[in-house]
N, CA, C and O atoms as a Tripos MOL2 file, in Angstrom:
@<TRIPOS>MOLECULE
protein
  304   303    76     0     0
PROTEIN
NO_CHARGES

@<TRIPOS>ATOM
      1 N          83.0070   91.6490  108.3640 N.3       1 MET1
      2 CA         83.7360   91.8760  107.1230 C.3       1 MET1
      3 C          83.9020   93.3790  106.9000 C.2       1 MET1
      4 O          83.0410   94.1830  107.2590 O.2       1 MET1
      5 N          85.0320   93.7250  106.2990 N.am      2 ILE2
      6 CA         85.3000   95.1100  105.9370 C.3       2 ILE2
      7 C          85.5850   95.1790  104.4400 C.2       2 ILE2
      8 O          85.8680   94.1620  103.8070 O.2       2 ILE2
      9 N          85.5080   96.3720  103.8850 N.am      3 LYS3
     10 CA         85.7590   96.5820  102.4560 C.3       3 LYS3
     11 C          87.0540   97.3610  102.2740 C.2       3 LYS3
     12 O          87.3110   98.3390  102.9770 O.2       3 LYS3
     13 N          87.8690   96.9110  101.3150 N.am      4 ILE4
     14 CA         89.1240   97.5830  101.0000 C.3       4 ILE4
     15 C          89.2600   97.6870   99.4800 C.2       4 ILE4
     16 O          88.4930   97.0930   98.7210 O.2       4 ILE4
     17 N          90.2580   98.4590   99.0660 N.am      5 GLU5
     18 CA         90.6930   98.4680   97.6730 C.3       5 GLU5
     19 C          92.0640   97.8240   97.6430 C.2       5 GLU5
     20 O          92.9560   98.2340   98.3870 O.2       5 GLU5
     21 N          92.2470   96.8240   96.7950 N.am      6 ILE6
     22 CA         93.5260   96.1140   96.7170 C.3       6 ILE6
     23 C          94.0630   96.1900   95.2930 C.2       6 ILE6
     24 O          93.3530   95.8930   94.3320 O.2       6 ILE6
     25 N          95.3140   96.5860   95.1720 N.am      7 ARG7
     26 CA         95.9770   96.6430   93.8620 C.3       7 ARG7
     27 C          97.2700   95.8400   93.9490 C.2       7 ARG7
     28 O          98.1190   96.0810   94.8070 O.2       7 ARG7
     29 N          97.3930   94.8900   93.0500 N.am      8 LEU8
     30 CA         98.5780   94.0480   92.9760 C.3       8 LEU8
     31 C          99.2860   94.3630   91.6650 C.2       8 LEU8
     32 O          98.6780   94.2970   90.5960 O.2       8 LEU8
     33 N         100.5650   94.7040   91.7440 N.am      9 PHE9
     34 CA        101.2880   95.2230   90.5910 C.3       9 PHE9
     35 C         102.2780   94.2200   90.0060 C.2       9 PHE9
     36 O         102.6500   93.2330   90.6410 O.2       9 PHE9
     37 N         102.6890   94.5110   88.7730 N.am     10 ALA10
     38 CA        103.6580   93.7150   88.0060 C.3      10 ALA10
     39 C         103.1810   92.2650   87.9180 C.2      10 ALA10
     40 O         102.0270   92.0190   87.5660 O.2      10 ALA10
     41 N         104.0490   91.3090   88.2310 N.am     11 ASP11
     42 CA        103.6340   89.9160   88.0640 C.3      11 ASP11
     43 C         102.6640   89.4320   89.1390 C.2      11 ASP11
     44 O         102.1530   88.3160   89.0400 O.2      11 ASP11
     45 N         102.4000   90.2410   90.1580 N.am     12 LEU12
     46 CA        101.3710   89.8900   91.1430 C.3      12 LEU12
     47 C          99.9710   90.1930   90.6130 C.2      12 LEU12
     48 O          98.9750   89.7540   91.1870 O.2      12 LEU12
     49 N          99.9040   90.9450   89.5180 N.am     13 ASN13
     50 CA         98.6270   91.3390   88.9440 C.3      13 ASN13
     51 C          97.7590   90.1480   88.5670 C.2      13 ASN13
     52 O          96.5340   90.2630   88.5270 O.2      13 ASN13
     53 N          98.3770   89.0080   88.2920 N.am     14 GLU14
     54 CA         97.6060   87.8140   87.9470 C.3      14 GLU14
     55 C          96.6950   87.3640   89.0970 C.2      14 GLU14
     56 O          95.7460   86.6130   88.8720 O.2      14 GLU14
     57 N          96.9730   87.8120   90.3130 N.am     15 PHE15
     58 CA         96.1670   87.4670   91.4830 C.3      15 PHE15
     59 C          95.0970   88.5200   91.7970 C.2      15 PHE15
     60 O          94.3070   88.3550   92.7260 O.2      15 PHE15
     61 N          95.0820   89.5960   91.0140 N.am     16 GLN16
     62 CA         94.1580   90.7230   91.2460 C.3      16 GLN16
     63 C          92.7090   90.2420   91.1550 C.2      16 GLN16
     64 O          92.3190   89.6730   90.1350 O.2      16 GLN16
     65 N          91.9010   90.4570   92.2000 N.am     17 PRO17
     66 CA         90.4940   90.0510   92.1170 C.3      17 PRO17
     67 C          89.7130   90.9960   91.2010 C.2      17 PRO17
     68 O          90.0840   92.1560   91.0250 O.2      17 PRO17
     69 N          88.6380   90.4850   90.6280 N.am     18 VAL18
     70 CA         87.8030   91.2780   89.7290 C.3      18 VAL18
     71 C          87.2350   92.4940   90.4590 C.2      18 VAL18
     72 O          87.1860   93.5890   89.8990 O.2      18 VAL18
     73 N          86.8150   92.3070   91.6810 N.am     19 ASN19
     74 CA         86.2000   93.3920   92.4660 C.3      19 ASN19
     75 C          87.2170   94.0790   93.3740 C.2      19 ASN19
     76 O          86.9420   94.3290   94.5480 O.2      19 ASN19
     77 N          88.3970   94.3840   92.8240 N.am     20 PHE20
     78 CA         89.5090   94.9140   93.6150 C.3      20 PHE20
     79 C          89.2060   96.2550   94.2760 C.2      20 PHE20
     80 O          89.8280   96.5970   95.2810 O.2      20 PHE20
     81 N          88.2590   97.0220   93.7270 N.am     21 GLU21
     82 CA         87.9550   98.3430   94.2990 C.3      21 GLU21
     83 C          87.0060   98.2660   95.4910 C.2      21 GLU21
     84 O          86.8340   99.2500   96.2110 O.2      21 GLU21
     85 N          86.3960   97.1150   95.7010 N.am     22 ASN22
     86 CA         85.4320   96.9420   96.7770 C.3      22 ASN22
     87 C          85.5150   95.4970   97.2710 C.2      22 ASN22
     88 O          84.5410   94.7460   97.2060 O.2      22 ASN22
     89 N          86.7000   95.1240   97.7660 N.am     23 PHE23
     90 CA         86.9770   93.7480   98.1400 C.3      23 PHE23
     91 C          86.7020   93.5340   99.6280 C.2      23 PHE23
     92 O          87.0900   94.3550  100.4590 O.2      23 PHE23
     93 N          86.0420   92.4460   99.9580 N.am     24 SER24
     94 CA         85.7060   92.1280  101.3500 C.3      24 SER24
     95 C          86.7570   91.2260  101.9820 C.2      24 SER24
     96 O          87.1760   90.2270  101.3990 O.2      24 SER24
     97 N          87.1730   91.6050  103.1930 N.am     25 ILE25
     98 CA         88.0790   90.7680  103.9770 C.3      25 ILE25
     99 C          87.5890   90.7660  105.4210 C.2      25 ILE25
    100 O          86.7640   91.5910  105.8130 O.2      25 ILE25
    101 N          88.1040   89.8350  106.1950 N.am     26 ALA26
    102 CA         87.7650   89.7680  107.6190 C.3      26 ALA26
    103 C          88.4560   90.9060  108.3750 C.2      26 ALA26
    104 O          89.5440   91.3440  108.0030 O.2      26 ALA26
    105 N          87.8100   91.3710  109.4330 N.am     27 GLU27
    106 CA         88.4390   92.3650  110.3100 C.3      27 GLU27
    107 C          89.7050   91.7630  110.9100 C.2      27 GLU27
    108 O          89.8160   90.5450  111.0530 O.2      27 GLU27
    109 N          90.6560   92.6230  111.2600 N.am     28 GLU28
    110 CA         91.9220   92.2110  111.8760 C.3      28 GLU28
    111 C          92.7900   91.3880  110.9250 C.2      28 GLU28
    112 O          93.5910   90.5700  111.3780 O.2      28 GLU28
    113 N          92.6440   91.5890  109.6170 N.am     29 THR29
    114 CA         93.4850   90.9030  108.6400 C.3      29 THR29
    115 C          94.7660   91.7040  108.4390 C.2      29 THR29
    116 O          94.7280   92.9170  108.2350 O.2      29 THR29
    117 N          95.9000   91.0100  108.5010 N.am     30 SER30
    118 CA         97.1920   91.6550  108.2180 C.3      30 SER30
    119 C          97.4780   91.5440  106.7250 C.2      30 SER30
    120 O          96.8470   90.7630  106.0140 O.2      30 SER30
    121 N          98.4300   92.3300  106.2700 N.am     31 VAL31
    122 CA         98.8560   92.2260  104.8770 C.3      31 VAL31
    123 C          99.3730   90.8180  104.6140 C.2      31 VAL31
    124 O          99.0970   90.2450  103.5600 O.2      31 VAL31
    125 N         100.1070   90.2650  105.5430 N.am     32 TYR32
    126 CA        100.6330   88.9040  105.4220 C.3      32 TYR32
    127 C          99.5050   87.9060  105.1610 C.2      32 TYR32
    128 O          99.5830   87.1050  104.2300 O.2      32 TYR32
    129 N          98.4750   87.9560  105.9720 N.am     33 GLN33
    130 CA         97.3420   87.0330  105.8240 C.3      33 GLN33
    131 C          96.6020   87.2740  104.5170 C.2      33 GLN33
    132 O          96.1690   86.3240  103.8640 O.2      33 GLN33
    133 N          96.4540   88.5300  104.1340 N.am     34 LEU34
    134 CA         95.7880   88.8500  102.8800 C.3      34 LEU34
    135 C          96.5120   88.1980  101.7010 C.2      34 LEU34
    136 O          95.8780   87.6120  100.8240 O.2      34 LEU34
    137 N          97.8370   88.3030  101.6850 N.am     35 LEU35
    138 CA         98.6100   87.6920  100.6110 C.3      35 LEU35
    139 C          98.4540   86.1780  100.6020 C.2      35 LEU35
    140 O          98.3070   85.5740   99.5400 O.2      35 LEU35
    141 N          98.4860   85.5650  101.7750 N.am     36 LEU36
    142 CA         98.2700   84.1210  101.8540 C.3      36 LEU36
    143 C          96.8940   83.7500  101.3100 C.2      36 LEU36
    144 O          96.7480   82.7540  100.6020 O.2      36 LEU36
    145 N          95.8930   84.5510  101.6430 N.am     37 ASP37
    146 CA         94.5220   84.2890  101.1640 C.3      37 ASP37
    147 C          94.4420   84.3410   99.6440 C.2      37 ASP37
    148 O          93.6230   83.6450   99.0440 O.2      37 ASP37
    149 N          95.2800   85.1550   99.0160 N.am     38 PHE38
    150 CA         95.3180   85.2560   97.5550 C.3      38 PHE38
    151 C          96.1950   84.1700   96.9320 C.2      38 PHE38
    152 O          96.2420   84.0430   95.7080 O.2      38 PHE38
    153 N          96.8920   83.3860   97.7610 N.am     39 GLY39
    154 CA         97.7890   82.3690   97.2410 C.3      39 GLY39
    155 C          99.1430   82.9160   96.8480 C.2      39 GLY39
    156 O          99.8580   82.3150   96.0460 O.2      39 GLY39
    157 N          99.4960   84.0650   97.4170 N.am     40 ILE40
    158 CA        100.7650   84.7220   97.1200 C.3      40 ILE40
    159 C         101.7510   84.4660   98.2580 C.2      40 ILE40
    160 O         101.4190   84.6640   99.4270 O.2      40 ILE40
    161 N         102.9520   84.0310   97.9200 N.am     41 ASP41
    162 CA        104.0030   83.8830   98.9170 C.3      41 ASP41
    163 C         104.3460   85.2800   99.4360 C.2      41 ASP41
    164 O         104.7730   86.1270   98.6510 O.2      41 ASP41
    165 N         104.1760   85.5470  100.7310 N.am     42 PRO42
    166 CA        104.4640   86.8820  101.2620 C.3      42 PRO42
    167 C         105.8840   87.3740  100.9770 C.2      42 PRO42
    168 O         106.1280   88.5810  100.9710 O.2      42 PRO42
    169 N         106.8170   86.4600  100.7430 N.am     43 ASN43
    170 CA        108.1860   86.8620  100.4070 C.3      43 ASN43
    171 C         108.2610   87.5630   99.0540 C.2      43 ASN43
    172 O         109.2660   88.2030   98.7450 O.2      43 ASN43
    173 N         107.2110   87.4470   98.2490 N.am     44 ARG44
    174 CA        107.1780   88.1180   96.9380 C.3      44 ARG44
    175 C         106.7770   89.5850   97.0660 C.2      44 ARG44
    176 O         106.8460   90.3250   96.0840 O.2      44 ARG44
    177 N         106.3630   90.0150   98.2410 N.am     45 ALA45
    178 CA        105.9560   91.4140   98.4580 C.3      45 ALA45
    179 C         107.1710   92.2300   98.8660 C.2      45 ALA45
    180 O         107.6700   92.1020   99.9840 O.2      45 ALA45
    181 N         107.6430   93.0680   97.9540 N.am     46 LYS46
    182 CA        108.8270   93.8870   98.2350 C.3      46 LYS46
    183 C         108.4370   95.2510   98.7950 C.2      46 LYS46
    184 O         109.0520   95.7390   99.7440 O.2      46 LYS46
    185 N         107.4060   95.8680   98.1990 N.am     47 ILE47
    186 CA        106.9570   97.1860   98.6390 C.3      47 ILE47
    187 C         105.4500   97.1120   98.8890 C.2      47 ILE47
    188 O         104.6890   96.6250   98.0540 O.2      47 ILE47
    189 N         105.0430   97.6020  100.0480 N.am     48 ILE48
    190 CA        103.6290   97.5860  100.4460 C.3      48 ILE48
    191 C         103.2360   99.0000  100.8550 C.2      48 ILE48
    192 O         103.9340   99.6600  101.6250 O.2      48 ILE48
    193 N         102.1040   99.4470  100.3250 N.am     49 PHE49
    194 CA        101.5440  100.7370  100.7190 C.3      49 PHE49
    195 C         100.1280  100.5340  101.2370 C.2      49 PHE49
    196 O          99.3490   99.7700  100.6670 O.2      49 PHE49
    197 N          99.8070  101.2170  102.3110 N.am     50 ILE50
    198 CA         98.4280  101.2990  102.7920 C.3      50 ILE50
    199 C          98.0920  102.7870  102.8470 C.2      50 ILE50
    200 O          98.7230  103.5560  103.5720 O.2      50 ILE50
    201 N          97.0920  103.1730  102.0700 N.am     51 ASN51
    202 CA         96.6840  104.5770  101.9710 C.3      51 ASN51
    203 C          97.8440  105.4960  101.6110 C.2      51 ASN51
    204 O          97.9460  106.6150  102.1150 O.2      51 ASN51
    205 N          98.7200  105.0070  100.7270 N.am     52 GLY52
    206 CA         99.8330  105.8150  100.2420 C.3      52 GLY52
    207 C         101.0370  105.8750  101.1620 C.2      52 GLY52
    208 O         102.0160  106.5520  100.8490 O.2      52 GLY52
    209 N         100.9860  105.1770  102.3000 N.am     53 LYS53
    210 CA        102.1090  105.1720  103.2370 C.3      53 LYS53
    211 C         102.7900  103.8070  103.2180 C.2      53 LYS53
    212 O         102.1280  102.7690  103.2230 O.2      53 LYS53
    213 N         104.1280  103.8240  103.1950 N.am     54 LYS54
    214 CA        104.8740  102.5660  103.1950 C.3      54 LYS54
    215 C         104.4980  101.7590  104.4300 C.2      54 LYS54
    216 O         104.4600  102.2800  105.5450 O.2      54 LYS54
    217 N         104.2240  100.4920  104.2120 N.am     55 SER55
    218 CA        103.7730   99.6060  105.2820 C.3      55 SER55
    219 C         104.5680   98.3110  105.2390 C.2      55 SER55
    220 O         105.4880   98.1600  104.4350 O.2      55 SER55
    221 N         104.2010   97.3710  106.1180 N.am     56 ASN56
    222 CA        104.8900   96.0800  106.1190 C.3      56 ASN56
    223 C         103.8820   94.9410  106.2580 C.2      56 ASN56
    224 O         102.6840   95.1740  106.4220 O.2      56 ASN56
    225 N         104.3730   93.7360  106.1920 N.am     57 LEU57
    226 CA        103.5150   92.5500  106.2050 C.3      57 LEU57
    227 C         102.6920   92.4060  107.4690 C.2      57 LEU57
    228 O         101.6130   91.8140  107.4370 O.2      57 LEU57
    229 N         103.1760   92.9350  108.5810 N.am     58 ASN58
    230 CA        102.4810   92.7700  109.8610 C.3      58 ASN58
    231 C         101.3780   93.7920  110.1020 C.2      58 ASN58
    232 O         100.5950   93.6460  111.0400 O.2      58 ASN58
    233 N         101.3060   94.8190  109.2700 N.am     59 ASP59
    234 CA        100.3020   95.8600  109.4740 C.3      59 ASP59
    235 C          98.8960   95.3180  109.2400 C.2      59 ASP59
    236 O          98.6570   94.5430  108.3140 O.2      59 ASP59
    237 N          97.9740   95.7440  110.1000 N.am     60 LEU60
    238 CA         96.5710   95.3580  109.9520 C.3      60 LEU60
    239 C          95.8840   96.2970  108.9710 C.2      60 LEU60
    240 O          96.2020   97.4830  108.8920 O.2      60 LEU60
    241 N          94.9460   95.7460  108.2360 N.am     61 ILE61
    242 CA         94.1960   96.4990  107.2370 C.3      61 ILE61
    243 C          92.8500   96.8830  107.8410 C.2      61 ILE61
    244 O          92.1690   96.0530  108.4440 O.2      61 ILE61
    245 N          92.4730   98.1510  107.6740 N.am     62 ASN62
    246 CA         91.2260   98.6690  108.2320 C.3      62 ASN62
    247 C          90.1950   98.9310  107.1410 C.2      62 ASN62
    248 O          90.5310   99.0060  105.9590 O.2      62 ASN62
    249 N          88.9620   99.0660  107.5430 N.am     63 ASN63
    250 CA         87.8740   99.3370  106.6130 C.3      63 ASN63
    251 C          88.1790  100.5850  105.7800 C.2      63 ASN63
    252 O          88.5560  101.6250  106.3200 O.2      63 ASN63
    253 N          88.0120  100.4700  104.4690 N.am     64 GLY64
    254 CA         88.2220  101.6000  103.5780 C.3      64 GLY64
    255 C          89.6560  101.8120  103.1390 C.2      64 GLY64
    256 O          89.9250  102.7090  102.3400 O.2      64 GLY64
    257 N          90.5970  100.9980  103.6470 N.am     65 ASP65
    258 CA         92.0000  101.1600  103.2790 C.3      65 ASP65
    259 C          92.2270  100.8400  101.8040 C.2      65 ASP65
    260 O          91.5320  100.0170  101.2080 O.2      65 ASP65
    261 N          93.2270  101.5210  101.2380 N.am     66 ARG66
    262 CA         93.7110  101.2430   99.8870 C.3      66 ARG66
    263 C          95.0690  100.5700  100.0430 C.2      66 ARG66
    264 O          96.0070  101.1660  100.5720 O.2      66 ARG66
    265 N          95.1720   99.3260   99.5810 N.am     67 VAL67
    266 CA         96.3800   98.5350   99.7450 C.3      67 VAL67
    267 C          97.0180   98.3050   98.3790 C.2      67 VAL67
    268 O          96.3420   97.8890   97.4380 O.2      67 VAL67
    269 N          98.3110   98.5720   98.2700 N.am     68 GLY68
    270 CA         99.0730   98.3120   97.0560 C.3      68 GLY68
    271 C         100.2700   97.4540   97.3760 C.2      68 GLY68
    272 O         100.9770   97.7060   98.3510 O.2      68 GLY68
    273 N         100.5080   96.4290   96.5560 N.am     69 VAL69
    274 CA        101.6180   95.5190   96.7890 C.3      69 VAL69
    275 C         102.4330   95.3760   95.4930 C.2      69 VAL69
    276 O         101.8900   95.0960   94.4250 O.2      69 VAL69
    277 N         103.7380   95.5740   95.6200 N.am     70 PHE70
    278 CA        104.6620   95.4620   94.4920 C.3      70 PHE70
    279 C         105.6650   94.3430   94.7790 C.2      70 PHE70
    280 O         106.1570   94.2310   95.9020 O.2      70 PHE70
    281 N         105.9730   93.5180   93.7820 N.am     71 PRO71
    282 CA        107.0260   92.5300   93.9390 C.3      71 PRO71
    283 C         108.3780   93.1950   93.6610 C.2      71 PRO71
    284 O         108.4190   94.3550   93.2520 O.2      71 PRO71
    285 N         109.4790   92.4780   93.8770 N.am     72 PRO72
    286 CA        110.7580   93.0180   93.4200 C.3      72 PRO72
    287 C         110.6790   93.1970   91.9060 C.2      72 PRO72
    288 O         110.1920   92.3150   91.1990 O.2      72 PRO72
    289 N         111.1470   94.3120   91.4190 N.am     73 VAL73
    290 CA        111.0600   94.5870   89.9870 C.3      73 VAL73
    291 C         112.4650   94.8030   89.4510 C.2      73 VAL73
    292 O         113.2410   95.5930   89.9870 O.2      73 VAL73
    293 N         112.7690   94.0890   88.3920 N.am     74 GLY74
    294 CA        114.0660   94.2420   87.7550 C.3      74 GLY74
    295 C         113.9640   95.1600   86.5550 C.2      74 GLY74
    296 O         112.8740   95.4020   86.0380 O.2      74 GLY74
    297 N         115.0430   95.6430   86.1380 N.am     75 GLY75
    298 CA        115.0610   96.5040   84.9670 C.3      75 GLY75
    299 C         116.4980   96.8030   84.5690 C.2      75 GLY75
    300 O         117.4500   96.3610   85.2120 O.2      75 GLY75
    301 N         116.6200   97.5370   83.5320 N.am     76 GLY76
    302 CA        117.9820   97.8070   83.1390 C.3      76 GLY76
    303 C         118.1130   99.0060   82.2730 C.2      76 GLY76
    304 O         119.2210   99.3530   81.8640 O.2      76 GLY76
@<TRIPOS>BOND
     1     1     2 1
     2     2     3 1
     3     3     4 2
     4     3     5 am
     5     5     6 1
     6     6     7 1
     7     7     8 2
     8     7     9 am
     9     9    10 1
    10    10    11 1
    11    11    12 2
    12    11    13 am
    13    13    14 1
    14    14    15 1
    15    15    16 2
    16    15    17 am
    17    17    18 1
    18    18    19 1
    19    19    20 2
    20    19    21 am
    21    21    22 1
    22    22    23 1
    23    23    24 2
    24    23    25 am
    25    25    26 1
    26    26    27 1
    27    27    28 2
    28    27    29 am
    29    29    30 1
    30    30    31 1
    31    31    32 2
    32    31    33 am
    33    33    34 1
    34    34    35 1
    35    35    36 2
    36    35    37 am
    37    37    38 1
    38    38    39 1
    39    39    40 2
    40    39    41 am
    41    41    42 1
    42    42    43 1
    43    43    44 2
    44    43    45 am
    45    45    46 1
    46    46    47 1
    47    47    48 2
    48    47    49 am
    49    49    50 1
    50    50    51 1
    51    51    52 2
    52    51    53 am
    53    53    54 1
    54    54    55 1
    55    55    56 2
    56    55    57 am
    57    57    58 1
    58    58    59 1
    59    59    60 2
    60    59    61 am
    61    61    62 1
    62    62    63 1
    63    63    64 2
    64    63    65 am
    65    65    66 1
    66    66    67 1
    67    67    68 2
    68    67    69 am
    69    69    70 1
    70    70    71 1
    71    71    72 2
    72    71    73 am
    73    73    74 1
    74    74    75 1
    75    75    76 2
    76    75    77 am
    77    77    78 1
    78    78    79 1
    79    79    80 2
    80    79    81 am
    81    81    82 1
    82    82    83 1
    83    83    84 2
    84    83    85 am
    85    85    86 1
    86    86    87 1
    87    87    88 2
    88    87    89 am
    89    89    90 1
    90    90    91 1
    91    91    92 2
    92    91    93 am
    93    93    94 1
    94    94    95 1
    95    95    96 2
    96    95    97 am
    97    97    98 1
    98    98    99 1
    99    99   100 2
   100    99   101 am
   101   101   102 1
   102   102   103 1
   103   103   104 2
   104   103   105 am
   105   105   106 1
   106   106   107 1
   107   107   108 2
   108   107   109 am
   109   109   110 1
   110   110   111 1
   111   111   112 2
   112   111   113 am
   113   113   114 1
   114   114   115 1
   115   115   116 2
   116   115   117 am
   117   117   118 1
   118   118   119 1
   119   119   120 2
   120   119   121 am
   121   121   122 1
   122   122   123 1
   123   123   124 2
   124   123   125 am
   125   125   126 1
   126   126   127 1
   127   127   128 2
   128   127   129 am
   129   129   130 1
   130   130   131 1
   131   131   132 2
   132   131   133 am
   133   133   134 1
   134   134   135 1
   135   135   136 2
   136   135   137 am
   137   137   138 1
   138   138   139 1
   139   139   140 2
   140   139   141 am
   141   141   142 1
   142   142   143 1
   143   143   144 2
   144   143   145 am
   145   145   146 1
   146   146   147 1
   147   147   148 2
   148   147   149 am
   149   149   150 1
   150   150   151 1
   151   151   152 2
   152   151   153 am
   153   153   154 1
   154   154   155 1
   155   155   156 2
   156   155   157 am
   157   157   158 1
   158   158   159 1
   159   159   160 2
   160   159   161 am
   161   161   162 1
   162   162   163 1
   163   163   164 2
   164   163   165 am
   165   165   166 1
   166   166   167 1
   167   167   168 2
   168   167   169 am
   169   169   170 1
   170   170   171 1
   171   171   172 2
   172   171   173 am
   173   173   174 1
   174   174   175 1
   175   175   176 2
   176   175   177 am
   177   177   178 1
   178   178   179 1
   179   179   180 2
   180   179   181 am
   181   181   182 1
   182   182   183 1
   183   183   184 2
   184   183   185 am
   185   185   186 1
   186   186   187 1
   187   187   188 2
   188   187   189 am
   189   189   190 1
   190   190   191 1
   191   191   192 2
   192   191   193 am
   193   193   194 1
   194   194   195 1
   195   195   196 2
   196   195   197 am
   197   197   198 1
   198   198   199 1
   199   199   200 2
   200   199   201 am
   201   201   202 1
   202   202   203 1
   203   203   204 2
   204   203   205 am
   205   205   206 1
   206   206   207 1
   207   207   208 2
   208   207   209 am
   209   209   210 1
   210   210   211 1
   211   211   212 2
   212   211   213 am
   213   213   214 1
   214   214   215 1
   215   215   216 2
   216   215   217 am
   217   217   218 1
   218   218   219 1
   219   219   220 2
   220   219   221 am
   221   221   222 1
   222   222   223 1
   223   223   224 2
   224   223   225 am
   225   225   226 1
   226   226   227 1
   227   227   228 2
   228   227   229 am
   229   229   230 1
   230   230   231 1
   231   231   232 2
   232   231   233 am
   233   233   234 1
   234   234   235 1
   235   235   236 2
   236   235   237 am
   237   237   238 1
   238   238   239 1
   239   239   240 2
   240   239   241 am
   241   241   242 1
   242   242   243 1
   243   243   244 2
   244   243   245 am
   245   245   246 1
   246   246   247 1
   247   247   248 2
   248   247   249 am
   249   249   250 1
   250   250   251 1
   251   251   252 2
   252   251   253 am
   253   253   254 1
   254   254   255 1
   255   255   256 2
   256   255   257 am
   257   257   258 1
   258   258   259 1
   259   259   260 2
   260   259   261 am
   261   261   262 1
   262   262   263 1
   263   263   264 2
   264   263   265 am
   265   265   266 1
   266   266   267 1
   267   267   268 2
   268   267   269 am
   269   269   270 1
   270   270   271 1
   271   271   272 2
   272   271   273 am
   273   273   274 1
   274   274   275 1
   275   275   276 2
   276   275   277 am
   277   277   278 1
   278   278   279 1
   279   279   280 2
   280   279   281 am
   281   281   282 1
   282   282   283 1
   283   283   284 2
   284   283   285 am
   285   285   286 1
   286   286   287 1
   287   287   288 2
   288   287   289 am
   289   289   290 1
   290   290   291 1
   291   291   292 2
   292   291   293 am
   293   293   294 1
   294   294   295 1
   295   295   296 2
   296   295   297 am
   297   297   298 1
   298   298   299 1
   299   299   300 2
   300   299   301 am
   301   301   302 1
   302   302   303 1
   303   303   304 2
@<TRIPOS>SUBSTRUCTURE
     1 MET1         2 RESIDUE 1 A MET
     2 ILE2         6 RESIDUE 1 A ILE
     3 LYS3        10 RESIDUE 1 A LYS
     4 ILE4        14 RESIDUE 1 A ILE
     5 GLU5        18 RESIDUE 1 A GLU
     6 ILE6        22 RESIDUE 1 A ILE
     7 ARG7        26 RESIDUE 1 A ARG
     8 LEU8        30 RESIDUE 1 A LEU
     9 PHE9        34 RESIDUE 1 A PHE
    10 ALA10       38 RESIDUE 1 A ALA
    11 ASP11       42 RESIDUE 1 A ASP
    12 LEU12       46 RESIDUE 1 A LEU
    13 ASN13       50 RESIDUE 1 A ASN
    14 GLU14       54 RESIDUE 1 A GLU
    15 PHE15       58 RESIDUE 1 A PHE
    16 GLN16       62 RESIDUE 1 A GLN
    17 PRO17       66 RESIDUE 1 A PRO
    18 VAL18       70 RESIDUE 1 A VAL
    19 ASN19       74 RESIDUE 1 A ASN
    20 PHE20       78 RESIDUE 1 A PHE
    21 GLU21       82 RESIDUE 1 A GLU
    22 ASN22       86 RESIDUE 1 A ASN
    23 PHE23       90 RESIDUE 1 A PHE
    24 SER24       94 RESIDUE 1 A SER
    25 ILE25       98 RESIDUE 1 A ILE
    26 ALA26      102 RESIDUE 1 A ALA
    27 GLU27      106 RESIDUE 1 A GLU
    28 GLU28      110 RESIDUE 1 A GLU
    29 THR29      114 RESIDUE 1 A THR
    30 SER30      118 RESIDUE 1 A SER
    31 VAL31      122 RESIDUE 1 A VAL
    32 TYR32      126 RESIDUE 1 A TYR
    33 GLN33      130 RESIDUE 1 A GLN
    34 LEU34      134 RESIDUE 1 A LEU
    35 LEU35      138 RESIDUE 1 A LEU
    36 LEU36      142 RESIDUE 1 A LEU
    37 ASP37      146 RESIDUE 1 A ASP
    38 PHE38      150 RESIDUE 1 A PHE
    39 GLY39      154 RESIDUE 1 A GLY
    40 ILE40      158 RESIDUE 1 A ILE
    41 ASP41      162 RESIDUE 1 A ASP
    42 PRO42      166 RESIDUE 1 A PRO
    43 ASN43      170 RESIDUE 1 A ASN
    44 ARG44      174 RESIDUE 1 A ARG
    45 ALA45      178 RESIDUE 1 A ALA
    46 LYS46      182 RESIDUE 1 A LYS
    47 ILE47      186 RESIDUE 1 A ILE
    48 ILE48      190 RESIDUE 1 A ILE
    49 PHE49      194 RESIDUE 1 A PHE
    50 ILE50      198 RESIDUE 1 A ILE
    51 ASN51      202 RESIDUE 1 A ASN
    52 GLY52      206 RESIDUE 1 A GLY
    53 LYS53      210 RESIDUE 1 A LYS
    54 LYS54      214 RESIDUE 1 A LYS
    55 SER55      218 RESIDUE 1 A SER
    56 ASN56      222 RESIDUE 1 A ASN
    57 LEU57      226 RESIDUE 1 A LEU
    58 ASN58      230 RESIDUE 1 A ASN
    59 ASP59      234 RESIDUE 1 A ASP
    60 LEU60      238 RESIDUE 1 A LEU
    61 ILE61      242 RESIDUE 1 A ILE
    62 ASN62      246 RESIDUE 1 A ASN
    63 ASN63      250 RESIDUE 1 A ASN
    64 GLY64      254 RESIDUE 1 A GLY
    65 ASP65      258 RESIDUE 1 A ASP
    66 ARG66      262 RESIDUE 1 A ARG
    67 VAL67      266 RESIDUE 1 A VAL
    68 GLY68      270 RESIDUE 1 A GLY
    69 VAL69      274 RESIDUE 1 A VAL
    70 PHE70      278 RESIDUE 1 A PHE
    71 PRO71      282 RESIDUE 1 A PRO
    72 PRO72      286 RESIDUE 1 A PRO
    73 VAL73      290 RESIDUE 1 A VAL
    74 GLY74      294 RESIDUE 1 A GLY
    75 GLY75      298 RESIDUE 1 A GLY
    76 GLY76      302 RESIDUE 1 A GLY
């Protein structure tokens, strides 16, 4: 197991774990798998950052990574 920080924004925030700053996941977990584990349809992830760099669903998450996921956001 590895530890990460996970932040889910806008309407994905309802899936945010209580221990988001020190969350345990299995090694070799992709962003895609992480979202599935949270019960989130990966198609709802519009913007993904790992350690402040734009990433994608296939990227693997490493120990100590900071992961941020944003859904499509509307506005006017």
